[in-house]
C-alpha positions as CSV (number, residue, x, y, z in Angstrom):
1,M,37.4,30.7,-26.7
2,A,36.2,27.0,-25.9
3,A,32.6,26.6,-25.2
4,P,31.8,25.9,-21.5
5,S,31.3,22.2,-20.8
6,V,27.8,20.9,-20.2
7,P,27.8,20.2,-16.6
8,P,26.7,16.5,-15.3
9,R,23.0,16.1,-14.8
10,I,22.3,14.8,-11.0
11,A,19.2,13.6,-9.2
12,I,18.1,16.2,-6.2
13,A,18.4,13.2,-3.9
14,D,22.0,13.2,-4.8
15,A,22.7,17.0,-4.1
16,S,24.7,16.2,-0.9
17,R,27.3,14.5,-2.9
18,H,27.9,17.2,-5.5
19,V,28.5,20.2,-3.1
20,G,30.7,22.9,-4.6
21,E,30.3,21.4,-8.2
22,R,28.2,22.8,-11.0
23,V,25.5,20.6,-12.2
24,R,22.1,20.2,-14.0
25,I,18.6,19.3,-12.6
26,A,16.0,18.4,-15.1
27,G,12.3,18.7,-13.4
28,W,9.5,21.1,-12.8
29,L,8.7,24.2,-11.1
30,Y,7.1,23.5,-7.7
31,N,6.9,26.8,-6.3
32,L,8.4,30.3,-6.8
33,R,9.0,33.0,-4.5
34,E,10.6,36.4,-5.0
35,S,12.4,38.7,-2.5
36,G,13.6,42.1,-4.1
37,K,16.4,41.2,-6.5
38,I,16.4,37.4,-5.8
39,V,13.9,34.7,-7.0
40,F,13.8,31.5,-5.3
41,P,12.3,28.6,-7.7
42,L,11.7,25.3,-6.1
43,V,12.3,22.6,-8.3
44,R,11.2,18.9,-8.1
45,D,12.6,16.0,-10.3
46,G,10.9,13.2,-8.6
47,T,13.5,12.3,-6.3
48,G,13.0,15.6,-4.1
49,I,12.8,19.2,-4.1
50,L,15.6,21.7,-4.4
51,Q,15.6,25.4,-3.8
52,C,17.6,27.5,-6.3
53,V,18.7,31.0,-6.0
54,A,18.5,33.3,-9.2
55,M,20.2,36.9,-8.3
56,K,19.6,39.6,-10.6
57,N,23.0,41.0,-10.4
58,A,24.7,37.8,-11.3
59,L,22.6,36.5,-14.2
60,P,22.0,38.1,-17.8
61,A,18.8,40.0,-17.7
62,E,17.0,37.5,-20.2
63,V,17.9,34.6,-17.7
64,F,16.6,36.3,-14.7
65,Q,13.2,37.5,-16.4
66,T,12.9,33.9,-17.7
67,V,13.3,32.7,-14.0
68,R,10.8,35.3,-12.9
69,D,8.3,34.7,-15.4
70,L,8.1,30.8,-14.9
71,T,4.8,29.4,-14.2
72,Q,3.8,26.4,-11.6
73,E,4.6,23.0,-13.1
74,S,6.6,24.4,-16.1
75,S,9.2,21.7,-17.4
76,I,12.9,23.0,-16.8
77,V,16.4,22.1,-16.7
78,V,18.5,24.3,-14.4
79,S,22.2,24.4,-14.0
80,G,24.3,25.9,-11.3
81,K,26.7,25.2,-8.4
82,V,25.3,23.2,-5.5
83,R,26.1,24.5,-1.8
84,A,24.9,23.5,1.6
85,E,22.3,25.7,3.1
86,P,20.6,24.5,6.5
87,R,17.8,27.0,6.0
88,A,17.0,25.5,2.5
89,P,14.5,22.5,2.1
90,G,16.6,19.5,2.3
91,G,19.7,21.5,3.5
92,Y,21.1,22.2,0.2
93,E,20.4,24.7,-2.6
94,L,21.5,25.6,-6.3
95,E,23.1,29.0,-7.2
96,L,21.4,29.0,-10.5
97,D,23.4,30.4,-13.5
98,G,21.3,28.9,-16.4
99,I,18.0,27.6,-17.4
100,E,16.5,25.9,-20.3
101,V,12.5,26.0,-20.3
102,I,11.2,22.8,-22.1
103,Q,7.7,23.8,-21.8
104,R,6.2,27.0,-19.9
105,V,2.6,26.5,-18.8
106,P,0.6,29.0,-20.1
107,E,-1.1,31.8,-17.9
108,S,-4.2,31.5,-19.8
109,D,-4.5,27.8,-18.8
110,P,-2.8,27.7,-15.5
111,Y,-2.1,24.3,-13.3
112,P,-5.2,23.8,-11.8
113,I,-4.0,22.5,-8.3
114,T,-2.7,25.8,-6.7
115,P,-1.2,26.2,-3.2
116,K,-4.5,26.4,-1.4
117,E,-7.2,24.1,0.1
118,H,-9.3,22.1,-2.5
119,G,-12.1,19.7,-2.0
120,I,-11.5,16.0,-2.2
121,E,-13.7,15.4,-5.2
122,F,-11.6,18.2,-7.0
123,L,-8.5,16.7,-6.2
124,M,-9.6,12.9,-6.9
125,D,-10.7,14.1,-10.5
126,R,-7.3,15.5,-10.9
127,R,-5.7,12.6,-9.5
128,H,-3.1,12.5,-12.4
129,L,-1.9,15.7,-11.4
130,W,-2.3,15.5,-7.4
131,L,0.4,12.9,-7.6
132,R,2.9,15.6,-7.8
133,S,2.2,17.1,-4.5
134,R,4.4,16.6,-1.5
135,R,2.0,14.9,0.4
136,Q,0.9,12.2,-2.3
137,H,4.5,11.8,-3.1
138,A,5.4,11.0,0.4
139,I,2.7,8.3,0.6
140,L,3.6,6.6,-2.5
141,R,7.2,6.5,-1.6
142,I,6.2,4.7,1.7
143,R,3.9,2.4,-0.3
144,H,7.0,1.7,-2.5
145,E,9.0,0.8,0.7
146,V,6.3,-1.4,1.8
147,V,6.0,-3.4,-1.3
148,R,10.0,-3.7,-1.4
149,A,10.1,-4.7,2.3
150,V,7.3,-7.5,1.8
151,R,9.3,-9.0,-1.0
152,D,12.5,-8.9,0.7
153,Y,11.1,-10.6,3.8
154,F,9.8,-13.5,1.8
155,D,12.7,-13.9,-0.6
156,S,14.9,-14.0,2.3
157,H,12.8,-16.5,4.1
158,G,12.7,-19.2,1.7
159,F,9.4,-18.3,-0.2
160,T,9.0,-18.7,-4.0
161,L,6.9,-16.1,-5.9
162,V,4.4,-17.8,-8.1
163,D,1.9,-15.8,-9.8
164,T,-1.6,-16.6,-9.8
165,P,-4.1,-16.1,-12.3
166,I,-6.4,-12.6,-12.4
167,F,-9.2,-14.6,-14.3
168,T,-10.7,-17.3,-12.2
169,P,-13.6,-19.9,-13.1
170,S,-15.0,-19.8,-9.5
171,A,-15.3,-17.7,-6.4
172,C,-12.8,-17.8,-3.4
173,E,-14.4,-15.7,-0.7
174,G,-18.2,-15.8,-2.1
175,T,-20.2,-15.1,-5.1
176,T,-21.9,-12.0,-3.9
177,T,-18.7,-10.0,-4.5
178,L,-17.5,-10.8,-7.7
179,F,-16.8,-8.9,-10.8
180,E,-18.2,-11.2,-14.0
181,V,-16.3,-10.9,-17.2
182,N,-17.2,-12.5,-20.6
183,Y,-14.4,-14.9,-21.5
184,F,-14.8,-15.5,-25.1
185,D,-17.1,-18.5,-26.3
186,H,-16.6,-19.8,-22.9
187,D,-18.8,-19.4,-19.7
188,K,-18.3,-16.2,-17.5
189,V,-15.3,-16.1,-15.6
190,Y,-14.4,-13.7,-12.6
191,L,-11.8,-11.3,-11.5
192,T,-10.0,-12.7,-8.6
193,Q,-10.6,-12.1,-5.0
194,S,-7.7,-13.7,-4.0
195,G,-4.7,-16.1,-5.2
196,Q,-5.0,-18.5,-2.3
197,L,-6.7,-21.5,-3.9
198,Y,-3.8,-21.4,-6.5
199,N,-1.3,-20.8,-3.9
200,E,-2.3,-24.0,-2.0
201,A,-1.4,-25.8,-5.4
202,T,1.8,-24.2,-5.7
203,A,2.7,-24.8,-1.9
204,M,2.3,-28.5,-2.5
205,A,5.1,-28.1,-5.3
206,F,7.4,-25.6,-3.6
207,G,6.8,-26.1,0.1
208,K,6.5,-22.0,0.8
209,V,5.1,-19.8,-1.7
210,Y,3.7,-16.3,-2.2
211,C,1.7,-14.4,-4.8
212,F,1.6,-10.7,-4.8
213,G,-0.9,-8.7,-7.3
214,P,-4.2,-7.0,-8.0
215,T,-7.3,-8.2,-6.3
216,F,-10.8,-7.4,-6.9
217,R,-14.0,-7.1,-4.5
218,A,-17.4,-6.0,-5.8
219,E,-18.7,-5.0,-2.6
220,R,-21.2,-2.0,-2.4
221,S,-19.1,-0.2,0.3
222,K,-18.0,3.2,0.5
223,T,-16.2,3.0,3.9
224,R,-12.7,4.6,4.2
225,R,-11.3,1.0,4.3
226,H,-12.5,-0.3,1.0
227,L,-11.5,-0.2,-2.4
228,T,-13.0,-2.3,-5.5
229,E,-9.2,-3.0,-6.6
230,F,-6.4,-3.4,-4.3
231,W,-3.0,-5.2,-4.0
232,M,-2.4,-8.2,-1.8
233,V,0.3,-10.3,-0.8
234,E,-0.4,-13.9,0.0
235,P,2.0,-16.5,1.5
236,E,1.2,-20.2,1.7
237,M,3.1,-22.8,3.5
238,A,2.9,-26.6,3.4
239,Y,3.2,-28.6,6.8
240,A,2.1,-25.4,8.4
241,T,-0.3,-25.0,11.3
242,L,-2.1,-21.9,12.8
243,D,0.6,-21.0,14.8
244,D,3.2,-20.9,11.9
245,V,0.8,-18.6,10.2
246,K,0.7,-16.3,13.1
247,Q,4.7,-16.2,13.4
248,V,4.8,-15.2,10.0
249,A,2.3,-12.8,10.0
250,E,3.8,-11.2,13.0
251,E,7.2,-11.2,11.7
252,L,6.3,-9.7,8.3
253,V,4.5,-6.9,9.8
254,C,7.3,-6.1,12.1
255,Y,9.9,-6.4,9.3
256,V,7.8,-3.9,7.0
257,V,7.4,-1.3,9.7
258,Q,11.0,-1.2,10.6
259,R,11.9,-0.9,7.2
260,V,9.6,2.3,6.7
261,L,11.2,3.6,10.0
262,E,14.7,3.1,8.6
263,N,14.2,4.5,5.2
264,R,11.2,6.9,5.0
265,R,11.5,9.1,8.1
266,P,11.4,12.2,5.6
267,E,8.2,11.2,4.3
268,L,6.6,10.3,7.5
269,A,7.7,13.9,8.7
270,V,6.0,15.1,5.8
271,L,2.8,13.6,6.7
272,E,3.3,14.5,10.5
273,R,3.2,10.8,11.5
274,D,3.7,10.1,15.2
275,V,6.4,7.8,14.5
276,S,6.4,6.8,18.7
277,K,3.3,4.7,17.5
278,L,5.4,3.0,14.8
279,E,8.0,2.3,17.1
280,N,5.5,0.2,19.3
281,V,5.2,-2.4,16.7
282,K,7.5,-5.1,18.1
283,P,7.0,-8.6,19.0
284,P,5.2,-10.1,20.6
285,F,1.6,-9.3,19.2
286,P,-1.1,-9.5,21.8
287,Q,-3.3,-12.4,21.1
288,I,-7.2,-13.0,21.9
289,S,-9.8,-15.1,21.0
290,Y,-12.9,-14.4,18.9
291,D,-14.9,-15.3,22.4
292,E,-12.6,-12.9,24.4
293,A,-13.1,-10.1,21.8
294,V,-16.9,-10.4,21.8
295,R,-17.1,-10.0,25.6
296,R,-14.4,-7.0,25.3
297,L,-16.8,-5.4,22.6
298,Q,-20.1,-6.0,24.8
299,A,-18.4,-4.4,27.8
300,K,-17.7,-1.3,25.8
301,G,-21.5,-1.2,24.7
302,S,-21.3,-2.9,21.4
303,P,-24.4,-4.6,20.2
304,I,-22.5,-7.4,18.6
305,Q,-23.7,-11.2,19.5
306,W,-21.6,-14.3,19.3
307,G,-21.5,-15.7,15.7
308,T,-21.6,-12.3,13.8
309,D,-18.4,-10.8,12.3
310,F,-16.9,-7.7,13.3
311,G,-17.9,-4.2,11.9
312,G,-15.4,-1.2,11.4
313,T,-16.6,0.3,14.8
314,D,-16.0,-3.0,16.4
315,E,-12.5,-3.2,15.3
316,T,-11.9,0.1,16.3
317,L,-13.0,-0.2,19.7
318,L,-11.0,-3.4,20.0
319,S,-7.8,-1.6,18.9
320,E,-8.4,0.8,21.7
321,D,-7.0,-1.8,24.2
322,F,-3.7,-2.2,22.4
323,D,-0.6,0.0,21.4
324,R,0.5,-2.3,18.6
325,P,-1.2,-4.7,16.1
326,F,-3.0,-7.5,17.8
327,M,-4.4,-11.0,16.8
328,V,-8.0,-12.2,16.9
329,D,-8.3,-16.0,16.5
330,R,-10.8,-18.9,16.2
331,F,-13.6,-17.2,14.7
332,P,-17.1,-18.9,14.1
333,A,-16.9,-21.4,11.2
334,A,-20.2,-19.9,9.9
335,I,-18.7,-16.5,9.1
336,K,-15.5,-18.0,7.4
337,A,-14.7,-19.3,4.2
338,F,-15.3,-23.0,3.2
339,Y,-11.8,-24.0,3.3
340,M,-11.0,-23.1,6.9
341,Q,-9.9,-25.7,9.3
342,P,-12.1,-26.4,12.3
343,D,-10.6,-26.6,15.5
344,P,-10.6,-30.1,16.6
345,E,-11.6,-29.4,20.1
346,R,-14.2,-26.7,18.9
347,P,-15.6,-27.8,15.5
348,E,-17.9,-24.7,15.6
349,V,-14.9,-22.3,15.5
350,V,-12.1,-22.4,12.8
351,L,-8.2,-22.2,13.0
352,G,-8.2,-18.8,11.6
353,V,-6.7,-15.3,12.6
354,D,-7.1,-11.9,11.9
355,V,-4.2,-9.2,12.5
356,L,-6.0,-5.8,13.3
357,A,-3.8,-2.6,13.4
358,P,-4.0,-0.3,16.2
359,E,-5.3,3.4,16.1
360,G,-8.8,2.0,14.6
361,Y,-7.2,1.1,11.1
362,G,-8.9,-2.4,11.3
363,E,-7.9,-5.7,9.8
364,I,-4.7,-5.6,7.8
365,I,-4.1,-9.5,7.7
366,G,-6.6,-12.5,7.4
367,G,-5.8,-16.3,7.3
368,G,-5.3,-19.3,9.1
369,Q,-5.0,-23.2,8.6
370,R,-6.6,-24.7,5.5
371,I,-8.9,-28.0,5.4
372,H,-6.7,-30.8,4.4
373,D,-8.9,-33.8,4.8
374,L,-10.8,-34.8,1.5
375,E,-14.2,-35.7,3.2
376,L,-14.3,-32.7,5.3
377,L,-13.6,-30.3,2.2
378,L,-16.3,-32.1,0.3
379,R,-18.9,-31.5,3.0
380,R,-17.9,-27.9,3.4
381,I,-18.1,-27.2,-0.6
382,E,-21.6,-29.1,-0.5
383,E,-22.9,-26.9,2.7
384,H,-21.9,-23.9,0.9
385,K,-23.7,-24.7,-2.2
386,L,-20.6,-24.3,-4.4
387,P,-20.2,-26.2,-7.9
388,R,-18.1,-29.1,-7.3
389,E,-17.0,-29.2,-10.8
390,A,-15.3,-25.8,-10.6
391,F,-13.4,-27.0,-7.7
392,E,-12.3,-30.6,-8.9
393,W,-8.7,-29.5,-9.3
394,Y,-8.7,-28.1,-5.6
395,I,-9.9,-31.4,-4.5
396,D,-7.2,-33.0,-6.2
397,L,-5.1,-31.5,-3.9
398,R,-6.5,-33.4,-0.9
399,K,-6.3,-36.7,-2.8
400,Y,-2.5,-36.5,-3.8
401,G,-0.1,-35.8,-1.0
402,T,-2.5,-33.8,1.4
403,V,-0.6,-32.1,4.4
404,P,-1.7,-29.5,6.9
405,H,-1.1,-26.1,5.4
406,G,-2.0,-22.7,5.9
407,G,-1.2,-18.9,4.9
408,F,-2.8,-15.4,4.9
409,G,-3.4,-12.4,2.8
410,M,-2.0,-8.7,3.7
411,G,-3.7,-5.8,2.1
412,I,-1.1,-3.4,1.0
413,E,-3.4,-0.3,1.0
414,R,-4.7,-1.0,4.5
415,C,-1.0,-1.5,5.6
416,V,-0.1,1.7,4.0
417,A,-2.9,3.8,5.3
418,W,-2.2,2.8,8.8
419,I,1.7,3.2,8.6
420,C,1.0,6.5,7.1
421,G,-1.8,7.6,9.5
422,L,-4.2,8.3,6.8
423,D,-7.9,9.0,7.1
424,H,-8.8,7.0,3.7
425,V,-7.3,4.3,1.7
426,R,-7.9,6.3,-1.5
427,E,-4.7,8.1,-1.2
428,T,-2.4,5.0,-0.8
429,I,-2.5,3.9,-4.5
430,A,-1.9,5.9,-7.4
431,F,-5.3,5.5,-9.1
432,P,-7.9,4.1,-6.8
433,R,-10.9,2.3,-7.8
434,M,-14.1,2.8,-5.5
435,L,-17.6,2.2,-5.8
436,Y,-18.4,5.4,-7.6
437,R,-14.9,6.2,-9.0
438,T,-13.4,4.6,-12.1
439,R,-11.4,7.8,-13.7
440,P,-8.9,9.1,-13.9
């Protein structure tokens, strides 16, 4: 008699295309429940979770016992026939007829994250395992969709991806929030806060560019919105004004949210996200000036005074007035970076803009028009007491073919936290780095 053929291996996400077929699925035991002479192992493979059905009277005794004895997160390869079952998670299940145990988690040292409540520190210490849970899986799937959408937007709108360095010789946003690194026998260098200054150089070569990578801020902050290492996408455009920057920012945010709504509804459902709030994210975004924002905040009881930056509470108070992202422009020059272009009609404010998410999630985009006049840039470098020699290459950009230009940075983790409706950014990246957390 010929040996039975080995069925093809499929991904759980593709189960709907194999109804009535015998297949193999390689994965891990997510959970196991038993009802009389039937055992229901839930198997996950990274693409989804599939319920299997193992019936005692349909299997060899040793196979049935093997299934019953499985422990959480044991690695297994199951085989059987796929069938539609509306009551099962995902609408399909596997009528199990065979199993290969790759590794059985020993009962003497069980999987530590059991189906019960655990404290956040316990879970963060076991982040390498916590990533296997449905909630964390859903969040990182949505993050992946956000990243794909960001790249697709810029790639389809004439932008060229040009990578910028992680090691930089000078500060971009201010020297108090830098991580210093010893660089061989040279002077100290810093982990980048932003690729923007280098973007300005590449924009003068390619017209429209973006960089996308990790950035680092050494702020001693423990708020729910801060990480010390986070990912940021930064477009920069030659021959661009503040209005151009606003338009691209609005288009990008709308495009990203729409993609998540199109492709990640199941993950949003796992997170119990109110998608009606995301469906409100449509142009035009409301726009207010910094002056008006201060008046609104003071009317709400905030102690803020003109000339100071918004705190997290201020951003939350402002967001109460809007059902979608909104823009605040023309901030005081004194609280913005040295490279921001002053408003020619009001030099005390700059042609900058922040995009704030609704529901109290705060700033997700910051940017604006850059100084393109050589003499003005030199004055601002001096006013900020920055070492000119570190910026000679940047000054060159104003000597050779200077033009009005602008761009912005969008923090991926804050954007994901808002879209997912999370309380803290620590769940938006696989291995978060925070003030008191560098492990695992």
